[in-house]
N, C-alpha and C positions, 0 to 999 in steps of 0.2 A: 750875298751869294758866294759860295765857295769858288775859289779861283783855280783849284786843281781838280781835275776830273779823272777817275779811273778809266783806263782804256778797256779793261775787261777782256772778254772773248773777242778775238779778231776774226772777222768773217772773211775779209779780203785785205791784202796789204801786209807789209812787214812792220814789226813793232818799232824798229828804229826810225823808219820814215814817218810813222804815225806820231811818235813822240816829238819829232822835229816839227811836224805840222801843228801839234798841239801847242808847242812853245811859241810858234808864230801867232797862233790865235790869242794866247794869253798875253802876248806882247802888245796886242792892239788895245787901244783905249776903248772903254765902253762909252759910246756916244750918248746912249739913252738907256735908263733902267726904269722899269715899271713892274716891280715885284710887290707882292702882297702877302699878308699872313692870315687873312680872314677868308670868308666864303668867296668862291669864284663867281657867284652870280648865276650859275647854271642850275637847272632843275635836277634833282636826284631821281626824278621819275622819267620814264621813257616818254619821248615827245614826238608829235607830228604837227601838221598844220590845221588850223581851224577852217580854212577855206582855200580854194585855188586862187592863184595870182599869176598873171602872165607879164612878161617883159619882152620888148622888141627892140632890136638895134641892127645896124648894118653888119653883114657877115664879116667874120675875121679873115676868111680866105677868098670871099667873093663879095667885094664891097658894094656892088650894085644891087645885091639882093638883101632884103630885110629878113632877119631870122628871129624866131620867137621861141622863148623858153617858157614853159608853164609849170610852176611848182604846185603839186597836188597833194592832198592828204593821202595817207596810205595806212592800211591795216597790216601789211606784211613788213617784217623786220628789214631794216636797211634802206639804202638809197637805190633807186632803180631808174635807169634811163630808158624811155620809150620813144622810139622813132615813129611818129604818127604817119610818116610817108612809107613805112615798112610794116604794113598791117599784119603780115603773116609771121613776123619775127617776134620772139619773146623779148621781154625787157632785159637790158644789160645791167647786171648787178654791179654796183660801184664796189669793186673788190680787186685786190692784187691779182686774183685769178683771171681777170679779164683784161689785163694790160696787153695791148697790141704792140705799141712802141712807146718809147719815152726819150728819144734822142733830142728832139727840139721842143716837144711838148708831150703831155700825156694823152694817149689815145686809148680809149676803152672800146672793146668790141666783143660780141658774142654771136655765135651762129654764122649767118651770112656775112661775107666780107663787106657787104653794104650796110650792115647793122652796127654802126660805130658812131662815136662822137669825139671830135678832135678837141684839143686844148681844154680838157675837162678840169684841169687844176683850178682854174679861177671860179669854177662852179662848185665842185665837191669840197673845196676848203671850207664852205659854209657848214658842212656837217659837224665838224668839231668847233669851228669858230662861233657858231650860233647855238650849239648844243641841240641840234635837230637830228633826231635818230632815224625817223621813218618818213620817207617822202618819195614821190614819183616826179621825175623831171621829164616832162614831155617836150619833145623838140621836133620841129618840122624838117630838119636837115642834120647832116653830120658836121656842119659848119656852124659853130656857135656865134652869137652876136658879140660885138666888141664895143666897149663903152669908153667914154672920155674920163670917167672917174673910177678906173679900176673895176672892182666888183661892187661898188656902192649901189648901183642900180639893182643888183640882185639882193643885196642886204635889205634895201628898202622894200623890195617886193615881198621878202619873207616877213619883214616887220608888219607890212600891211595885211598879209594873209593871217598873221597871228600864230604864235606857237602855243600849243595846248599839251597838257600832260595826259598820258595814258595810264591806265590802272595797273601798272607794273613798274618795278624799279629799273632805273637805267643800268646798263651793263658797262663795266669798266675793265680795261685790260692793260697790262704793263709787261715789261720784259722780265724774264726769270732772273737775269743777271746782267751786269753791264756788258754791252756789246758795242763794237766799233767796226765800221766798214771804211776802208781807205780806197781812194781813187788813184788815178795815174798822174795827177798834176798837183800833188800836195793837198788834195781835198779829202775831207773825212766827215763822217757823221757818227756820233756816239749817242746811245740811248741808255739811260740809267733807270732802274726800277723806282716805282713810287714808294715813298715811305709809308709804313702802316698807318691807315686812317687818313692819308692825304689824297685828295681827289683832284689835285691840280696838275696841269701840264705846264712846266717851266721850259722856256726856250732861251738858248744863248746862241745867237746867230751872227756870223761875220762874213763879209764879202771883201774881196781885194782885187780890184780891176786896174789894169795899166792905162787908165783913162781918167776923165774928170770925176768918175765915181770914187776911185781910190779905195781907201780902207774905211769900212763902216762896220760897227758892231753894236748890237742891241741885246738887252736881257729883259725878259718880261714873263709874267704869268699870264696864261691865256684866260681872258675874261671877255664878256660881251663888249666891254669898253675898249680893251686893247685890240681886239679883233676888228671892231668897227673902225678904229684909227688906222690900222694897217690895210684894211680892205680898199682904201682909196688909192693905194699905190699902184701905179701903172707898170706894165712890162717895160723894160728898158732895152734899147737897141742902139748899136753904133750907126753912124751915118753910112758906113760901108754896108752894113746889113740892110739898111733901108733901100739903098740903091740896088743891092743884090736881089732883094725881094721883088722889086719892080722891073727887073730886067730878066736875066736868065732864070731867076727864081720862079717865074710864071710857068716854067716847064717842069717844075719839081713840086710834087704834091705837098711835101712837108715844109716847103719854104714859100708857098704861094700866099703870103700874108698880105694880100692886096688891100685889106682894110686898114693897115697901119697909116696913121697921119700924125701931124704935129700936136694934135689934141689928145689922142688916146694912147700914145706911148711916150716915154721919156727918151730923147735922142741925145746921146753923149759923144763927145769928141775926146781927143787926147787931153786937152787942158780946160775945156769948158762944155757946157750943155748948149744944145741948139734950140731948146725951148725951156720954159720955166719949170724947174723941179718943184715938187710938193713935199710936204711933211718935213718942214724945217724944224730943227731943234737946236737951240743955242747958236743959230745962224748957219748950221750945217744941214744940207739937204740929205735926208735919210730915206728917201723914197725907194731906192733900189733894195736896201737891206730889209725894209718893212715888207716889200713885195716878196722878197725871197722867203721870209719867215712865215708870213700869214697866208700867202696865196700859192706858194710852191711847196714848202716843207709840210705845212699843215695838210695840204691836199694829199700828199703821199701817205701821211699818217692816217688820213681818212680812208685810205684803201685797206686798212686793217678793219675788216668787216665784222669782227666778233665783239666789238664794243668801242667805247670812247677811250682812246689811248691816254694814259696818265703817266707821270714820271718826269724825266728831264731829257730834253733833246738838245744836243750841241751840234751845230753845223758850221763848217768852215769851208768856204769856197766851193761848196757842192752844188749840184744841179739835178735836173729831173732824172737823168739816167742813174745816178748813184742813189737818189731817193728811192726809186722803184726797185732797184736791185736789192737795197737793204730790206725793204718790206717783204719782198719775195723770199729772201734768205731767212727772215724771221720765221716764216711758215715752214720753209724747207727743213730748218734745224729745230723746230718745235720750241722756239724761244719765247713764245707768248703765253701768258697765263691770265686767267680771269681773276679779278680782285673781288673778294667777298665783301659784301656790304653789310 
């Protein structure tokens, strides 16, 4: 994989700051590389589910309540969220057009203020990760279930339902030119166009925390295998964030993560973890960076509702807010184009 990336068109940020941030990214060691030259393993036909499959777990924001997601086959293009407790509301399209907020997690909403779903990133990442184009996600609340194995319960539900091909080709989309968005803390995301005839999405993702997480960087091509590997990665939180969620956080809707416990998130301190991290590679725990790449960044790219995004995505120290801002600006500036098959 090339070590130097063009910055291209700058959507936000200044070139000097972005080049300095890219130098810091390139200075980080690649802890794990999973790149390929062959077929990605995804169908080149449009896909949906063979049957419906439900999964239930404790609520992310209200741990005493059990929440259910049901993945259903769909004849209409794209992913749609249907609140079964809001029978007069239309489905919420999984699209950048329906982002309500992305400060701490991605919330999608359409129509009524009650017709929303919080923390959708861990759900909609499956759209690209599993090559699943058309599906209805039925939910009985705006509070999704939280699991002890990241999004693996959702992956296994999709696998049990079965992915089937539809009688039309899959749609692919990429950026017209290299584009970069810069944040306010040395973070950035760069997207590069897909090479002619290449239907892969390659990711180079790095995080840098002043805690036990430290610097982590992975490079991989998105395949069913690499996505399944990363889907087990849990959200990470500091001990201070855990305490905040369970104290004054109960009075703040976007911080009321009462479902957090020592099994379903990775808790980190300044020099060590407070529980056992997963996804070790050569003795180093890479759970945070795999979560960032497969369940956060992919989720934002899944909000590009015109097709499966292909090309290269480079992310350094970025988060939900920058992810969603990028996808929104891609549409605002007309920077997406369909790839002809």
